[in-house]
C-alpha positions as CSV (number, residue, x, y, z in Angstrom):
1,M,62.8,89.3,56.9
2,S,59.8,91.0,55.2
3,A,58.0,93.6,57.0
4,V,54.9,91.3,57.2
5,G,56.6,88.7,59.1
6,L,57.6,90.8,61.5
7,Q,54.4,92.3,61.9
8,H,52.7,88.6,62.3
9,L,56.0,87.9,64.7
10,F,54.8,90.4,67.3
11,T,51.3,89.9,66.7
12,Q,51.7,86.8,68.6
13,S,50.9,86.3,72.1
14,E,54.6,86.4,73.8
15,L,55.2,89.5,71.7
16,S,52.3,91.1,71.9
17,Q,53.5,93.6,74.8
18,Y,55.9,95.2,72.5
19,Q,54.6,98.0,70.3
20,L,56.7,97.6,67.0
21,H,57.5,100.9,64.6
22,L,58.6,99.8,61.0
23,F,61.0,101.7,58.8
24,N,62.0,101.4,55.4
25,D,64.9,103.3,55.9
26,F,67.5,104.3,58.8
27,D,66.9,108.1,58.3
28,G,62.8,107.7,59.0
29,F,64.2,106.0,62.2
30,K,66.7,108.5,63.2
31,K,63.8,111.2,63.0
32,A,61.5,109.3,65.4
33,L,64.4,109.2,67.7
34,H,63.5,112.8,68.4
35,H,59.7,112.3,70.1
36,V,59.6,107.9,70.8
37,N,61.7,106.7,74.0
38,F,63.0,103.3,71.5
39,F,64.4,99.9,73.8
40,S,65.3,98.1,70.9
41,L,66.5,98.1,67.0
42,I,66.1,95.3,65.3
43,Y,67.6,95.4,61.5
44,S,67.0,93.1,59.2
45,L,70.4,92.5,57.1
46,S,69.9,92.7,53.3
47,D,72.2,90.7,50.8
48,A,73.2,93.9,49.0
49,R,76.4,95.4,49.8
50,E,75.5,98.5,49.9
51,E,72.4,98.3,52.6
52,R,74.9,95.6,54.5
53,R,78.1,98.5,54.6
54,N,75.2,101.4,55.3
55,C,73.4,99.0,58.4
56,L,76.5,98.1,60.3
57,A,77.8,102.1,59.9
58,H,74.2,103.1,61.3
59,L,74.5,100.6,64.3
60,R,77.9,102.2,64.8
61,D,77.1,105.5,64.9
62,L,74.0,104.9,67.2
63,A,76.3,102.8,69.5
64,F,77.6,106.2,70.4
65,T,74.5,108.2,70.1
66,H,71.9,106.0,71.7
67,S,74.1,103.8,74.0
68,H,70.9,102.6,75.8
69,I,68.9,101.1,72.8
70,Q,69.5,97.9,72.1
71,R,71.0,96.6,68.7
72,I,69.7,93.6,67.1
73,I,70.7,92.1,63.8
74,L,68.6,89.8,61.5
75,V,70.9,87.9,59.3
76,S,70.3,85.0,56.6
77,D,72.0,82.4,57.7
78,E,74.4,81.1,60.7
79,M,77.6,81.7,58.6
80,E,76.7,85.2,58.5
81,A,75.8,85.4,62.1
82,R,79.1,83.7,63.1
83,L,80.5,86.8,60.2
84,I,78.6,89.6,61.4
85,S,79.6,88.8,65.2
86,H,83.2,88.3,64.9
87,L,83.4,91.8,61.9
88,S,80.7,94.3,63.4
89,P,82.4,97.5,64.5
90,S,80.7,97.7,67.1
91,R,78.9,96.2,69.9
92,L,75.7,93.9,69.4
93,H,73.0,92.9,71.4
94,G,72.1,90.2,69.5
95,V,72.9,88.8,66.0
96,V,69.4,86.2,65.2
97,S,69.5,84.4,62.3
98,K,66.2,84.0,59.6
99,S,66.5,80.4,59.1
100,V,65.7,79.1,62.0
101,T,62.1,78.3,62.8
102,L,59.1,80.7,63.5
103,E,59.5,79.1,66.7
104,H,62.8,79.4,67.8
105,L,63.5,82.9,66.1
106,M,60.5,83.5,68.9
107,K,62.8,82.6,71.9
108,E,65.6,84.1,70.6
109,F,63.8,87.8,70.9
110,M,61.9,86.9,74.1
111,V,65.2,86.1,75.5
112,L,66.8,89.6,74.1
113,L,63.7,91.9,74.4
114,S,63.3,90.8,78.4
115,E,66.9,91.8,79.2
116,T,67.5,94.8,81.4
117,L,70.2,97.6,81.3
118,R,72.1,95.4,83.6
119,I,71.8,92.9,81.6
120,N,73.2,94.7,78.3
121,D,75.8,96.0,80.8
122,N,77.1,92.9,81.3
123,M,77.3,91.7,77.7
124,L,78.9,94.7,77.2
125,N,82.0,93.4,79.9
126,H,81.8,90.2,78.6
127,W,82.1,91.6,74.8
128,Y,85.7,93.0,76.2
129,C,87.0,89.8,77.7
130,S,86.3,88.0,74.5
131,Q,88.2,90.4,72.2
132,N,90.8,88.0,72.4
133,R,88.7,85.7,70.3
134,M,87.9,88.5,67.6
135,L,90.5,88.9,64.5
136,S,94.1,90.3,64.2
137,P,95.1,93.2,62.5
138,T,97.4,91.1,60.4
139,E,94.6,88.7,60.4
140,R,92.2,91.8,59.2
141,A,94.7,92.5,56.5
142,I,95.1,89.8,55.0
143,L,91.6,89.2,54.6
144,R,91.4,92.8,52.9
145,Y,94.2,92.0,50.9
146,M,91.9,88.8,49.7
147,S,88.7,90.5,48.8
148,C,91.2,92.5,46.4
149,G,92.8,89.7,44.4
150,Y,95.9,89.1,46.3
151,S,97.6,85.8,46.1
152,I,99.4,84.3,49.8
153,P,103.1,85.3,48.5
154,E,101.5,88.8,47.2
155,I,100.4,89.4,50.1
156,A,103.1,88.1,52.3
157,A,104.9,90.5,50.0
158,Q,102.9,93.4,51.2
159,L,103.0,93.2,54.7
160,E,107.0,91.8,55.1
161,R,106.2,88.7,56.1
162,N,107.3,85.1,55.1
163,I,104.6,83.2,53.2
164,K,104.6,80.4,56.3
165,T,103.1,83.5,58.9
166,I,100.7,84.7,56.8
167,R,99.5,81.3,56.1
168,A,99.3,80.7,60.0
169,H,97.2,84.1,60.2
170,K,95.3,83.0,57.1
171,F,94.1,79.6,59.2
172,N,93.8,81.3,62.7
173,A,91.2,83.2,61.2
174,M,89.2,80.8,59.6
175,V,89.5,79.2,63.6
176,K,88.0,82.4,64.7
177,L,85.5,82.4,62.2
178,G,84.2,79.0,61.8
179,V,84.8,78.9,57.8
180,N,86.8,75.8,56.3
181,S,87.8,76.9,52.9
182,D,89.0,80.1,51.0
183,V,85.3,81.0,50.0
184,G,83.9,81.3,53.5
185,L,87.2,83.1,54.1
186,L,86.1,85.3,51.0
187,D,83.1,86.1,52.4
188,A,84.2,87.3,55.6
189,A,86.6,89.6,53.3
190,D,83.6,90.5,51.8
191,I,81.9,91.8,54.9
192,L,85.1,93.4,56.2
193,T,86.2,95.4,53.0
194,H,82.6,97.2,52.8
195,L,82.5,98.2,56.5
196,P,83.4,101.6,56.9
197,V,86.8,102.2,58.7
198,R,87.3,104.3,61.5
199,E,89.9,106.5,60.7
200,P,90.5,107.8,57.2
201,R,94.0,106.6,56.1
202,T,96.0,107.4,52.8
203,A,96.9,103.4,51.1
204,G,98.7,103.4,48.4
205,L,97.4,102.7,44.5
206,G,95.6,99.4,44.2
207,K,95.9,98.9,48.1
208,P,93.4,97.8,50.1
209,T,92.2,100.4,53.7
210,F,92.7,98.7,56.6
211,L,91.3,99.1,60.2
């Protein structure tokens, strides 16, 4: 969503109580943090790989430095919303699709922005309880290898597992992410590949670095 679109949305009576600050980059927002007490950050996710990676990295850092600020991401569609929800390196308070109607978008913002810190704390507890639905380390490894062009037999050899086991993990990842094709799975792999790793590790030549 463009800056003009967000400005129009927040001029509506339902959201006019909130003061909207617009920034072209995250550095501008970080500078404003020194003199503005923000309640929520709404980040409109770009389709560009580098910008998408930077967005999720910045939000992860914000979760550590300013955990009281809501973190909301605007994504292109429901598929990307599902993938970001599963693959974001930090907890998000909301993932909102830009493809919904203006009325629905406004309702989602009204619900998210009206939450108290107590509700956000409850969301944190829910996030920890739902970790069993997240991708396992093996499933993430398979996606990373897929993004590098490895075939299932090659992934099995790299992970020292049999092919049936790798296929089972791949199927589980597809179920968790709500995708039904290799194309959808590769979209998830692309997001995962361009996320920053938590700790730098040394990988062998031609091998992806895993979380």
